[in-house]
C-alpha positions as CSV (number, residue, x, y, z in Angstrom):
1,X,84.6,247.1,159.9
2,X,83.2,243.8,158.3
3,X,84.2,243.0,154.6
4,X,81.4,241.8,152.5
5,X,82.3,240.4,148.9
6,X,80.0,238.9,146.4
7,X,81.0,235.6,145.2
8,X,80.4,235.0,141.6
9,X,80.2,231.3,141.5
10,X,76.5,231.0,140.7
11,X,75.8,228.6,142.5
12,X,97.3,217.2,153.3
13,X,99.6,218.1,152.5
14,X,102.2,217.7,154.9
15,X,104.8,220.2,153.5
16,X,104.5,223.9,154.8
17,X,103.6,226.3,152.3
18,X,102.1,230.0,152.4
19,X,99.0,230.5,150.4
20,X,100.9,233.1,148.1
21,X,103.2,230.4,147.6
22,X,104.4,228.2,144.8
23,X,101.7,224.9,144.0
24,X,102.7,221.9,145.9
25,X,103.4,218.4,144.6
26,X,100.5,217.2,146.3
27,X,100.7,213.5,145.0
28,X,104.0,213.5,147.2
29,X,103.2,215.5,150.4
30,X,100.2,213.7,151.4
31,X,99.9,214.2,155.2
32,X,98.4,210.3,156.0
33,X,98.2,211.3,159.7
34,X,95.7,214.3,158.9
35,X,93.0,214.4,161.7
36,X,89.5,213.0,160.7
37,X,86.5,211.9,163.2
38,X,83.4,209.9,162.8
39,X,80.4,210.0,165.0
40,X,78.0,206.8,166.2
41,X,74.8,206.3,167.8
42,X,73.5,203.6,169.7
43,X,70.1,202.3,168.0
44,X,68.7,201.5,171.4
45,X,69.6,204.7,173.0
46,X,69.7,207.6,170.7
47,X,71.3,209.7,173.7
48,X,74.3,207.4,173.4
49,X,76.8,209.0,171.2
50,X,80.6,208.5,170.7
51,X,82.9,210.3,168.8
52,X,86.1,209.0,167.2
53,X,89.3,210.4,165.9
54,X,92.2,209.0,164.6
55,X,94.2,211.1,167.3
56,X,92.6,208.6,169.9
57,X,95.0,205.7,168.1
58,X,92.2,203.3,168.3
59,X,92.9,201.9,165.5
60,X,96.2,200.8,163.4
61,X,96.2,202.3,159.7
62,X,97.3,200.0,157.4
63,X,98.7,202.0,154.2
64,X,98.7,200.7,150.4
65,X,99.8,203.2,148.2
66,X,97.9,206.5,148.7
67,X,95.1,204.2,150.3
68,X,94.5,204.2,154.3
69,X,92.3,201.7,156.0
70,X,91.2,201.7,159.6
71,X,90.0,198.9,160.9
72,X,87.9,198.2,163.8
73,X,87.9,201.8,164.6
74,X,87.1,202.1,168.5
75,X,87.1,198.8,169.2
76,X,83.8,198.4,167.0
77,X,83.3,196.5,163.6
78,X,83.3,199.5,161.5
79,X,86.1,200.0,159.0
80,X,87.0,203.2,157.6
81,X,89.1,203.6,154.0
82,X,90.5,206.9,152.8
83,X,91.7,207.5,149.5
84,X,93.8,210.1,148.1
85,X,93.7,210.9,144.1
86,X,94.4,213.1,141.7
87,X,91.1,214.8,141.0
88,X,88.9,214.0,138.2
89,X,87.4,217.4,137.9
90,X,90.4,219.7,138.8
91,X,93.5,219.7,137.0
92,X,96.2,219.4,139.4
93,X,94.0,219.1,142.1
94,X,94.1,216.6,145.0
95,X,90.6,214.4,145.9
96,X,90.1,213.0,149.1
97,X,87.1,210.4,149.2
98,X,86.3,207.8,152.2
99,X,84.0,204.8,152.6
100,X,82.8,203.6,155.8
101,X,81.5,199.8,156.2
102,X,79.5,199.4,159.4
103,X,79.1,195.6,160.7
104,X,78.6,196.6,164.3
105,X,75.1,195.6,165.6
106,X,73.1,198.1,167.3
107,X,75.2,201.2,166.4
108,X,74.5,203.9,163.4
109,X,77.3,205.7,162.0
110,X,76.2,209.1,161.4
111,X,78.9,211.7,160.4
112,X,82.2,212.0,159.2
113,X,84.5,214.6,159.2
114,X,88.0,215.9,157.3
115,X,90.8,214.3,157.1
116,X,92.0,218.2,157.7
117,X,94.5,219.2,155.5
118,X,97.8,220.4,157.1
119,X,100.5,222.5,156.3
120,X,99.1,225.5,154.3
121,X,100.3,228.6,156.1
122,X,98.2,231.7,156.0
123,X,99.8,235.1,156.7
124,X,98.1,238.6,157.9
125,X,97.8,239.5,154.4
126,X,95.4,236.6,153.6
127,X,92.0,235.9,153.8
128,X,89.1,233.3,154.0
129,X,86.6,233.9,151.3
130,X,83.4,232.1,152.6
131,X,80.2,231.8,151.1
132,X,78.2,233.0,153.5
133,X,75.0,234.7,152.3
134,X,76.3,236.4,148.9
135,X,80.0,236.2,150.5
136,X,82.3,237.1,153.1
137,X,85.6,237.9,153.2
138,X,87.4,237.1,156.7
139,X,90.6,238.7,156.9
140,X,93.4,236.5,159.1
141,X,94.7,239.5,160.5
142,X,91.9,239.6,163.1
143,X,92.4,236.1,164.6
144,X,96.5,236.1,164.4
145,X,96.5,235.8,168.2
146,X,94.6,234.3,170.7
147,X,91.7,235.7,172.4
148,X,92.6,237.6,175.4
149,X,91.4,236.0,178.9
150,X,87.7,237.1,179.4
151,X,87.3,238.3,176.0
152,X,85.2,236.5,173.0
153,X,86.6,235.5,169.3
154,X,85.9,238.2,166.7
155,X,82.9,237.4,165.0
156,X,81.9,235.3,163.4
157,X,84.7,233.3,164.7
158,X,84.5,231.0,167.8
159,X,87.8,229.9,169.8
160,X,88.3,226.1,170.5
161,X,90.0,226.0,173.8
162,X,90.6,222.3,173.7
163,X,92.2,222.4,170.2
164,X,93.7,226.3,170.7
165,X,92.2,227.3,167.0
166,X,89.7,229.5,165.4
167,X,86.6,228.0,163.6
168,X,84.0,229.4,161.6
169,X,81.4,226.8,161.1
170,X,78.5,226.8,158.7
171,X,75.7,224.7,157.7
172,X,75.0,223.7,154.1
173,X,72.9,224.3,152.2
174,X,71.5,227.4,154.2
175,X,71.8,230.9,153.8
176,X,74.9,230.8,156.0
177,X,76.4,228.8,153.3
178,X,74.8,228.8,149.9
179,X,77.7,226.9,148.4
180,X,80.3,224.0,148.9
181,X,83.2,225.8,148.4
182,X,85.7,228.5,150.1
183,X,89.1,229.7,149.4
184,X,92.3,230.8,151.4
185,X,93.0,233.9,149.1
186,X,96.6,235.2,149.4
187,X,98.2,238.4,147.3
188,X,98.8,236.2,144.0
189,X,96.5,232.8,144.5
190,X,95.0,230.8,147.0
191,X,94.0,227.3,147.7
192,X,90.4,226.0,146.7
193,X,88.5,223.9,149.2
194,X,85.3,222.3,147.7
195,X,83.0,219.3,148.2
196,X,82.1,218.2,144.9
197,X,79.1,216.2,146.0
198,X,76.5,216.2,143.4
199,X,73.8,215.2,145.5
200,X,74.2,218.2,147.5
201,X,73.5,216.6,150.8
202,X,73.6,218.3,154.1
203,X,77.1,218.9,155.7
204,X,79.0,221.5,157.8
205,X,81.8,223.7,156.2
206,X,84.4,224.3,158.8
207,X,87.2,227.3,158.5
208,X,90.0,226.6,160.9
209,X,93.1,228.6,162.0
210,X,95.9,227.7,164.4
211,X,97.3,231.7,165.4
212,X,100.4,229.5,167.2
213,X,101.5,227.7,164.0
214,X,99.8,229.7,161.1
215,X,97.9,226.5,159.9
216,X,94.7,227.1,158.1
217,X,92.3,224.9,156.5
218,X,88.9,224.1,155.2
219,X,87.2,220.7,155.9
220,X,83.7,219.3,155.9
221,X,81.8,217.4,158.3
222,X,79.3,215.3,156.4
223,X,75.9,214.2,157.8
224,X,74.5,210.6,156.9
225,X,73.1,207.5,158.1
226,X,75.0,204.2,157.8
227,X,73.1,201.4,159.2
228,X,74.6,197.9,160.6
229,X,75.5,195.8,157.5
230,X,76.0,198.8,155.1
231,X,78.9,200.6,153.5
232,X,78.7,204.4,152.8
233,X,80.6,206.4,150.1
234,X,81.2,210.0,151.9
235,X,81.4,213.0,149.7
236,X,84.9,213.5,148.8
237,X,86.9,216.9,149.1
238,X,89.0,218.5,146.3
239,X,91.9,220.9,147.1
240,X,93.8,222.7,144.5
241,X,96.4,225.6,144.4
242,X,95.3,228.1,142.0
243,X,96.8,231.5,140.5
244,X,95.1,234.9,140.6
245,X,92.2,236.5,142.7
246,X,89.3,234.6,144.5
247,X,87.3,234.4,141.4
248,X,89.9,232.0,140.0
249,X,88.4,229.7,142.5
250,X,84.9,230.8,142.1
251,X,85.2,229.7,138.2
252,X,86.4,225.8,139.1
253,X,83.3,225.6,141.7
254,X,81.1,227.1,138.4
255,X,82.6,224.7,136.0
256,X,81.9,221.9,138.0
257,X,78.5,223.1,139.3
258,X,77.3,223.5,135.6
259,X,78.2,220.0,135.1
260,X,76.2,218.6,137.5
261,X,73.2,220.9,138.0
262,X,70.5,222.0,135.5
263,X,70.1,225.4,135.3
264,X,66.0,225.9,134.7
265,X,65.4,228.2,131.9
266,X,63.0,231.1,131.9
267,X,59.4,230.5,129.8
268,X,59.0,233.1,127.0
269,X,56.3,234.9,129.1
270,X,58.7,235.5,131.8
271,X,61.6,236.7,129.4
272,X,59.5,239.1,127.5
273,X,57.4,240.4,130.5
274,X,58.0,244.1,130.2
275,X,56.2,244.5,134.1
């Protein structure tokens, strides 16, 4: 039976850590080799699209402090800079931001996903809390093993055969993803994953779980258009550890949301309407 939950929000790390475990020293345990991908498309042939991932090793990264720079991604004149920093919005949080510079004539950069946060372990007692509609609780115990041959993954999950992971992919903003945040909740706390994007631009939220390792993560695939000669700042992702139930994570998003979105006040006639 599916379990529903109303989310009242209105609206990596390379070391191993269980969801219910102690806070991680994020600044000391950044996984600079975390997976990311960018999508490019030909200006002359919209059907010609290429995806580049860091695992393809098409560009050697240059590391400076907490910044990673990939030059000439995929052999193209496209540079990607990834910055890891303490979050300005969340105390104790990690903010991951990216900048893409496209000087490749004849090609558009249309998307970027990641980097994926690695090393967070989820057990059968944990659950993904997703802003699907009014809220959805997805217990990890339902996806602890790969699907049996000839059978489908339990809804609403899908099985990625090549990566051997479960995925739940939702477009934002939509009724399938009403807010830009999700949590992986344990017994006494969890991890908060959010895109603190004050433009509220279109993106995909992806929840991932690897039953072989127990690795769990939430990542965002941002959609945009970066023409030749342009530089685009990709909306950042904020990750932090919190104590308590899922609504402690909801409070983080609510506080950020109210700073960046003006809630319209109701007119007097609507407030005093007895109908």
